[in-house]
C-alpha positions as CSV (number, residue, x, y, z in Angstrom):
1,M,51.1,-9.4,134.8
2,A,53.1,-11.1,137.5
3,R,52.7,-14.9,137.8
4,K,51.1,-14.5,141.3
5,S,48.6,-12.1,139.9
6,Y,47.9,-14.5,137.0
7,Q,47.1,-17.3,139.4
8,E,44.9,-15.0,141.4
9,K,43.0,-14.2,138.2
10,L,42.5,-17.9,137.6
11,A,41.1,-18.3,141.1
12,E,38.9,-15.3,140.6
13,L,37.5,-16.8,137.4
14,R,36.6,-20.0,139.1
15,E,34.8,-18.1,141.9
16,D,32.9,-16.0,139.4
17,I,31.8,-19.0,137.5
18,L,30.6,-20.7,140.7
19,Y,28.7,-17.6,141.5
20,M,27.1,-17.6,138.1
21,S,26.0,-21.2,138.6
22,E,24.3,-20.2,141.9
23,V,22.4,-17.4,140.1
24,V,21.4,-19.8,137.3
25,M,20.2,-22.5,139.7
26,E,18.1,-19.9,141.6
27,R,16.5,-18.8,138.3
28,L,15.7,-22.4,137.5
29,R,14.1,-22.9,141.0
30,M,12.1,-19.7,140.4
31,G,10.9,-21.0,137.0
32,L,9.8,-24.3,138.5
33,D,8.0,-22.5,141.4
34,A,6.3,-20.2,139.0
35,L,5.1,-23.1,136.9
36,E,3.9,-25.1,139.9
37,Q,2.1,-22.1,141.5
38,K,0.9,-20.5,138.2
39,D,2.6,-17.3,139.5
40,H,2.8,-14.8,136.6
41,E,4.6,-12.2,138.6
42,L,7.4,-14.7,139.4
43,A,7.4,-15.9,135.8
44,H,8.0,-12.3,134.6
45,E,10.8,-12.0,137.1
46,V,12.5,-15.1,135.7
47,I,12.1,-13.8,132.1
48,E,13.3,-10.3,132.8
49,G,16.3,-11.6,134.7
50,D,17.7,-13.3,131.7
51,G,19.5,-10.2,130.7
52,E,21.5,-10.2,133.9
53,I,22.7,-13.8,133.1
54,N,23.6,-12.8,129.6
55,R,25.7,-9.9,130.9
56,M,27.4,-12.1,133.4
57,Y,28.2,-14.6,130.6
58,L,29.7,-11.9,128.4
59,D,31.9,-10.6,131.2
60,L,33.2,-14.0,132.0
61,E,33.7,-14.8,128.3
62,Q,35.9,-11.7,128.1
63,D,37.8,-12.7,131.2
64,C,38.6,-16.1,129.5
65,I,39.7,-14.3,126.4
66,D,41.9,-11.9,128.3
67,L,43.6,-14.7,130.2
68,L,44.3,-16.5,126.9
69,A,45.5,-13.4,125.1
70,L,47.6,-11.8,127.7
71,Q,49.4,-14.8,129.1
72,Q,51.0,-18.0,127.8
73,P,49.1,-20.6,129.9
74,V,50.8,-23.9,130.7
75,A,48.9,-27.0,129.6
76,S,46.9,-27.4,132.8
77,D,45.9,-23.7,133.0
78,L,45.0,-23.7,129.3
79,R,42.6,-26.6,129.9
80,F,41.1,-24.9,132.9
81,I,40.4,-21.7,130.9
82,A,39.1,-23.6,127.9
83,A,36.9,-25.8,130.1
84,S,35.6,-22.7,132.0
85,F,34.8,-21.0,128.7
86,K,32.6,-24.0,127.7
87,I,31.0,-24.3,131.2
88,I,29.7,-20.7,131.2
89,T,28.1,-21.4,127.8
90,D,26.3,-24.4,129.4
91,L,25.2,-22.2,132.3
92,E,23.9,-19.5,130.0
93,R,21.8,-22.1,128.1
94,I,20.4,-23.5,131.3
95,A,19.3,-20.0,132.2
96,D,17.6,-19.8,128.8
97,L,15.7,-23.0,129.6
98,A,14.7,-21.5,133.0
99,T,13.3,-18.5,131.0
100,N,11.3,-21.0,128.9
101,L,9.6,-22.2,132.1
102,G,8.6,-18.7,132.9
103,E,7.1,-18.3,129.5
104,Y,5.2,-21.6,129.7
105,T,3.8,-20.4,133.1
106,L,2.1,-17.4,131.4
107,D,0.1,-19.7,129.2
108,A,-0.6,-22.4,131.8
109,E,-4.0,-22.3,133.6
110,E,-4.2,-25.7,135.2
111,D,-2.4,-29.1,135.4
112,L,-4.2,-31.5,133.1
113,F,-1.7,-34.3,133.6
114,P,-1.2,-34.7,137.4
115,D,0.6,-38.0,136.9
116,V,3.5,-36.2,135.3
117,D,5.7,-34.8,138.2
118,V,7.5,-31.9,136.6
119,Q,8.7,-30.7,140.0
120,E,10.4,-34.0,140.7
121,M,12.1,-33.9,137.4
122,G,13.1,-30.3,138.1
123,E,14.7,-31.3,141.5
124,L,16.7,-34.0,139.7
125,T,18.1,-31.5,137.3
126,L,18.9,-28.9,140.0
127,Q,20.8,-31.6,141.9
128,M,22.7,-32.5,138.7
129,I,23.8,-28.9,138.2
130,E,24.8,-28.5,141.8
131,D,26.8,-31.7,141.7
132,A,28.5,-30.8,138.4
133,M,29.6,-27.4,139.8
134,V,30.9,-29.0,143.0
135,A,32.9,-31.4,140.8
136,Y,34.3,-28.5,138.9
137,D,35.2,-26.6,142.1
138,E,36.8,-29.6,143.7
139,E,38.2,-31.1,140.5
140,D,36.4,-34.4,141.4
141,T,36.7,-36.7,138.4
142,A,34.9,-39.6,140.0
143,A,31.9,-37.3,140.6
144,C,32.0,-36.3,136.9
145,R,31.7,-39.9,135.7
146,E,29.0,-40.7,138.3
147,L,27.0,-37.7,137.1
148,A,27.2,-38.8,133.5
149,A,25.8,-42.2,134.5
150,R,22.9,-40.5,136.4
151,D,21.8,-38.8,133.2
152,D,20.4,-42.0,132.0
153,D,18.0,-42.0,134.9
154,L,16.8,-38.5,133.9
155,D,16.4,-39.6,130.3
156,H,14.2,-42.6,131.4
157,F,12.2,-40.2,133.6
158,A,11.6,-37.9,130.7
159,E,10.7,-40.8,128.4
160,R,8.1,-42.2,130.9
161,A,6.6,-38.7,131.4
162,S,6.2,-38.3,127.7
163,E,4.6,-41.7,127.4
164,I,2.1,-40.8,130.1
165,V,1.1,-37.6,128.3
166,V,0.6,-39.4,124.9
167,R,-1.3,-42.3,126.5
168,D,-3.6,-39.9,128.3
169,L,-4.1,-37.9,125.2
170,I,-5.2,-41.0,123.3
171,E,-7.6,-42.1,126.0
172,R,-9.2,-38.8,126.9
173,E,-12.7,-38.1,125.6
174,L,-13.4,-34.6,124.4
175,D,-16.7,-33.0,123.5
176,S,-15.8,-30.1,121.2
177,P,-13.1,-28.8,118.9
178,E,-12.3,-26.0,121.4
179,E,-11.5,-28.6,124.1
180,V,-9.3,-30.4,121.6
181,E,-7.4,-27.3,120.8
182,L,-6.9,-26.3,124.4
183,L,-5.7,-29.8,125.3
184,L,-3.2,-29.9,122.5
185,Q,-1.8,-26.6,123.6
186,D,-1.4,-28.0,127.1
187,V,0.2,-31.2,125.8
188,S,2.6,-29.2,123.6
189,R,3.6,-27.0,126.6
190,L,4.1,-30.0,128.9
191,L,6.2,-31.9,126.4
192,L,8.4,-28.8,125.9
193,T,8.8,-28.5,129.6
194,I,9.9,-32.2,129.8
195,R,12.3,-31.7,126.9
196,D,13.8,-28.5,128.4
197,L,14.4,-30.2,131.8
198,E,16.1,-33.1,130.0
199,R,18.3,-30.6,128.2
200,V,19.3,-29.1,131.6
201,G,20.5,-32.5,132.5
202,D,22.5,-32.7,129.3
203,H,24.2,-29.3,130.0
204,S,25.1,-30.6,133.5
205,V,26.8,-33.6,131.9
206,N,28.6,-31.2,129.6
207,I,29.9,-29.4,132.6
208,A,31.1,-32.7,134.1
209,A,32.7,-33.6,130.8
210,R,34.6,-30.4,130.6
211,T,35.8,-30.8,134.2
212,L,37.0,-34.3,133.5
213,Y,38.9,-32.9,130.5
214,M,40.3,-30.0,132.6
215,V,41.6,-32.3,135.3
216,E,42.7,-35.4,133.5
217,N,43.0,-34.3,129.9
218,D,40.3,-37.0,129.3
219,D,37.6,-36.4,126.7
220,E,35.6,-39.6,127.2
221,L,32.5,-37.7,128.3
222,I,32.6,-35.1,125.6
223,Y,30.1,-35.7,122.8
Protein backbone atom coordinates (compact mmCIF):
# COMPACT_ATOMS: atom_id res chain seq x y z
CA MET A 1 0.00 0.00 0.00
CA ALA A 2 1.52 3.30 -1.09
CA ARG A 3 1.99 5.98 1.56
CA LYS A 4 -0.59 8.24 -0.12
CA SER A 5 -3.14 5.44 -0.07
CA TYR A 6 -2.34 4.78 3.58
CA GLN A 7 -3.04 8.41 4.49
CA GLU A 8 -6.27 8.20 2.54
CA LYS A 9 -7.23 5.15 4.58
CA LEU A 10 -6.60 7.07 7.78
CA ALA A 11 -8.78 9.94 6.55
CA GLU A 12 -11.48 7.48 5.52
CA LEU A 13 -11.40 5.88 8.97
CA ARG A 14 -11.94 9.27 10.60
CA GLU A 15 -14.88 10.04 8.30
CA ASP A 16 -16.46 6.64 8.93
CA ILE A 17 -16.19 7.10 12.69
CA LEU A 18 -17.79 10.54 12.44
CA TYR A 19 -20.62 8.97 10.46
CA MET A 20 -21.04 6.25 13.10
CA SER A 21 -21.30 8.95 15.76
CA GLU A 22 -24.08 10.67 13.80
CA VAL A 23 -26.05 7.41 13.60
CA VAL A 24 -25.53 6.76 17.31
CA MET A 25 -26.67 10.26 18.25
CA GLU A 26 -29.76 9.86 16.11
CA ARG A 27 -30.58 6.58 17.88
CA LEU A 28 -30.20 8.28 21.24
CA ARG A 29 -32.51 11.09 20.12
CA MET A 30 -35.03 8.49 18.98
CA GLY A 31 -34.78 6.69 22.32
CA LEU A 32 -35.43 9.91 24.21
CA ASP A 33 -38.35 10.78 21.93
CA ALA A 34 -39.82 7.33 22.34
CA LEU A 35 -39.57 7.59 26.11
CA GLU A 36 -41.14 11.05 26.21
CA GLN A 37 -43.99 10.19 23.84
CA LYS A 38 -44.50 6.60 25.06
CA ASP A 39 -44.12 5.64 21.39
CA HIS A 40 -43.76 1.86 21.23
CA GLU A 41 -43.26 1.80 17.47
CA LEU A 42 -40.32 4.19 17.74
CA ALA A 43 -38.97 2.21 20.69
CA HIS A 44 -38.97 -0.97 18.62
CA GLU A 45 -37.17 0.89 15.83
CA VAL A 46 -34.41 1.87 18.24
CA ILE A 47 -34.10 -1.65 19.63
CA GLU A 48 -34.08 -3.33 16.23
CA GLY A 49 -31.56 -0.84 14.88
CA ASP A 50 -28.90 -1.90 17.36
CA GLY A 51 -27.73 -4.63 15.00
CA GLU A 52 -26.77 -2.02 12.40
CA ILE A 53 -24.59 -0.22 14.95
CA ASN A 54 -22.94 -3.49 15.95
CA ARG A 55 -22.12 -4.29 12.32
CA MET A 56 -20.73 -0.80 11.81
CA TYR A 57 -18.59 -1.24 14.91
CA LEU A 58 -17.20 -4.58 13.73
CA ASP A 59 -16.37 -3.19 10.29
CA LEU A 60 -14.50 -0.24 11.80
CA GLU A 61 -12.75 -2.50 14.27
CA GLN A 62 -11.46 -4.56 11.35
CA ASP A 63 -10.33 -1.40 9.56
CA CYS A 64 -8.28 -0.44 12.62
CA ILE A 65 -6.76 -3.90 12.81
CA ASP A 66 -5.89 -3.87 9.11
CA LEU A 67 -4.20 -0.49 9.39
CA LEU A 68 -2.13 -1.75 12.31
CA ALA A 69 -1.31 -5.11 10.73
CA LEU A 70 -0.55 -4.02 7.17
CA GLN A 71 1.47 -0.90 7.94
CA GLN A 72 4.11 0.30 10.34
CA PRO A 73 2.44 3.45 11.65
CA VAL A 74 4.58 6.29 12.94
CA ALA A 75 3.87 7.35 16.51
CA SER A 76 1.21 9.94 15.68
CA ASP A 77 -0.62 7.60 13.30
CA LEU A 78 -0.40 4.79 15.81
CA ARG A 79 -2.03 6.97 18.48
CA PHE A 80 -4.74 7.98 16.01
CA ILE A 81 -5.60 4.38 15.18
CA ALA A 82 -5.48 3.28 18.82
CA ALA A 83 -7.65 6.21 19.91
CA SER A 84 -10.12 5.58 17.09
CA PHE A 85 -10.36 1.93 18.09
CA LYS A 86 -11.33 2.95 21.63
CA ILE A 87 -13.72 5.66 20.44
CA ILE A 88 -15.80 3.27 18.35
CA THR A 89 -16.14 1.10 21.45
CA ASP A 90 -17.55 4.06 23.37
CA LEU A 91 -19.93 4.86 20.52
CA GLU A 92 -21.16 1.26 20.40
CA ARG A 93 -21.84 1.34 24.14
CA ILE A 94 -23.75 4.61 23.82
CA ALA A 95 -25.91 2.89 21.22
CA ASP A 96 -26.55 0.08 23.71
CA LEU A 97 -27.70 2.66 26.24
CA ALA A 98 -30.02 4.17 23.62
CA THR A 99 -31.46 0.68 23.15
CA ASN A 100 -32.11 0.55 26.88
CA LEU A 101 -34.27 3.68 26.55
CA GLY A 102 -36.32 1.89 23.93
CA GLU A 103 -36.80 -1.06 26.24
CA TYR A 104 -37.80 1.20 29.15
CA THR A 105 -40.39 2.82 26.88
CA LEU A 106 -42.17 -0.49 26.34
CA ASP A 107 -42.82 -0.73 30.08
CA ALA A 108 -43.58 2.93 30.79
CA GLU A 109 -47.22 4.02 30.87
CA GLU A 110 -47.05 7.45 32.49
CA ASP A 111 -44.61 9.86 34.09
CA LEU A 112 -45.02 9.61 37.85
CA PHE A 113 -42.13 11.96 38.60
CA PRO A 114 -42.69 15.14 36.55
CA ASP A 115 -40.03 17.02 38.53
CA VAL A 116 -37.34 14.81 36.96
CA ASP A 117 -36.54 16.24 33.53
CA VAL A 118 -35.12 13.25 31.66
CA GLN A 119 -35.30 15.14 28.37
CA GLU A 120 -33.10 17.96 29.67
CA MET A 121 -30.56 15.42 30.85
CA GLY A 122 -30.76 13.70 27.49
CA GLU A 123 -30.08 16.98 25.66
CA LEU A 124 -27.03 17.55 27.86
CA THR A 125 -25.64 14.15 26.95
CA LEU A 126 -26.35 14.60 23.24
CA GLN A 127 -24.46 17.90 23.28
CA MET A 128 -21.55 16.23 25.04
CA ILE A 129 -21.33 13.51 22.38
CA GLU A 130 -21.50 16.06 19.58
CA ASP A 131 -18.83 18.25 21.18
CA ALA A 132 -16.58 15.24 21.81
CA MET A 133 -16.78 14.18 18.17
CA VAL A 134 -16.09 17.73 16.93
CA ALA A 135 -13.03 17.77 19.19
CA TYR A 136 -11.95 14.43 17.68
CA ASP A 137 -12.46 15.68 14.14
CA GLU A 138 -10.71 19.01 14.71
CA GLU A 139 -8.12 17.64 17.19
CA ASP A 140 -9.18 20.34 19.64
CA THR A 141 -7.48 19.58 22.94
CA ALA A 142 -8.92 22.60 24.75
CA ALA A 143 -12.41 21.33 23.95
CA CYS A 144 -11.44 17.92 25.34
CA ARG A 145 -10.48 19.38 28.69
CA GLU A 146 -13.56 21.61 28.78
CA LEU A 147 -15.80 18.63 28.09
CA ALA A 148 -14.30 16.65 30.95
CA ALA A 149 -15.03 19.55 33.31
CA ARG A 150 -18.65 19.69 32.11
CA ASP A 151 -19.17 16.08 33.09
CA ASP A 152 -19.28 17.18 36.72
CA ASP A 153 -22.41 19.20 35.90
CA LEU A 154 -24.07 16.13 34.42
CA ASP A 155 -23.13 14.08 37.48
CA HIS A 156 -24.70 16.69 39.77
CA PHE A 157 -27.82 16.72 37.60
CA ALA A 158 -28.11 12.94 37.89
CA GLU A 159 -27.56 13.08 41.64
CA ARG A 160 -30.28 15.70 42.12
CA ALA A 161 -32.69 13.74 39.92
CA SER A 162 -32.11 10.57 41.94
CA GLU A 163 -32.66 12.47 45.19
CA ILE A 164 -35.99 13.80 43.88
CA VAL A 165 -37.15 10.28 43.06
CA VAL A 166 -36.16 8.87 46.45
CA ARG A 167 -37.70 11.78 48.37
CA ASP A 168 -40.94 11.49 46.41
CA LEU A 169 -41.00 7.75 47.03
CA ILE A 170 -40.67 8.28 50.79
CA GLU A 171 -43.36 10.95 50.91
CA ARG A 172 -45.90 9.32 48.62
CA GLU A 173 -48.92 7.67 50.25
CA LEU A 174 -50.15 4.46 48.67
CA ASP A 175 -53.33 2.50 49.32
CA SER A 176 -52.51 -1.02 48.19
CA PRO A 177 -49.65 -3.48 47.63
CA GLU A 178 -50.38 -3.33 43.89
CA GLU A 179 -49.78 0.42 43.88
CA VAL A 180 -46.54 -0.10 45.76
CA GLU A 181 -45.36 -2.69 43.26
CA LEU A 182 -46.20 -0.53 40.24
CA LEU A 183 -44.54 2.50 41.80
CA LEU A 184 -41.37 0.56 42.57
CA GLN A 185 -41.23 -0.62 38.96
CA ASP A 186 -41.49 2.98 37.78
CA VAL A 187 -38.85 4.10 40.26
CA SER A 188 -36.48 1.37 39.14
CA ARG A 189 -36.98 2.24 35.47
CA LEU A 190 -36.44 5.97 36.08
CA LEU A 191 -33.31 5.42 38.14
CA LEU A 192 -31.94 3.16 35.41
CA THR A 193 -32.69 5.86 32.84
CA ILE A 194 -30.81 8.45 34.91
CA ARG A 195 -27.90 6.04 35.35
CA ASP A 196 -27.75 5.25 31.63
CA LEU A 197 -27.73 8.91 30.59
CA GLU A 198 -24.98 9.57 33.12
CA ARG A 199 -23.01 6.75 31.49
CA VAL A 200 -23.50 8.36 28.09
CA GLY A 201 -21.75 11.40 29.54
CA ASP A 202 -18.94 9.18 30.80
CA HIS A 203 -18.46 7.69 27.33
CA SER A 204 -18.33 11.20 25.87
CA VAL A 205 -15.53 12.04 28.29
CA ASN A 206 -13.77 8.84 27.25
CA ILE A 207 -13.89 10.04 23.64
CA ALA A 208 -12.41 13.39 24.68
CA ALA A 209 -9.74 11.60 26.72
CA ARG A 210 -8.69 9.44 23.78
CA THR A 211 -8.61 12.47 21.51
CA LEU A 212 -6.35 14.33 23.94
CA TYR A 213 -4.05 11.31 24.03
CA MET A 214 -4.15 11.06 20.24
CA VAL A 215 -3.13 14.68 19.71
CA GLU A 216 -0.79 15.42 22.61
CA ASN A 217 0.19 11.98 23.86
CA ASP A 218 -1.38 13.15 27.15
CA ASP A 219 -3.25 10.58 29.25
CA GLU A 220 -4.45 12.97 31.99
CA LEU A 221 -8.16 12.36 31.21
CA ILE A 222 -7.90 8.60 30.82
CA TYR A 223 -9.24 6.75 33.83
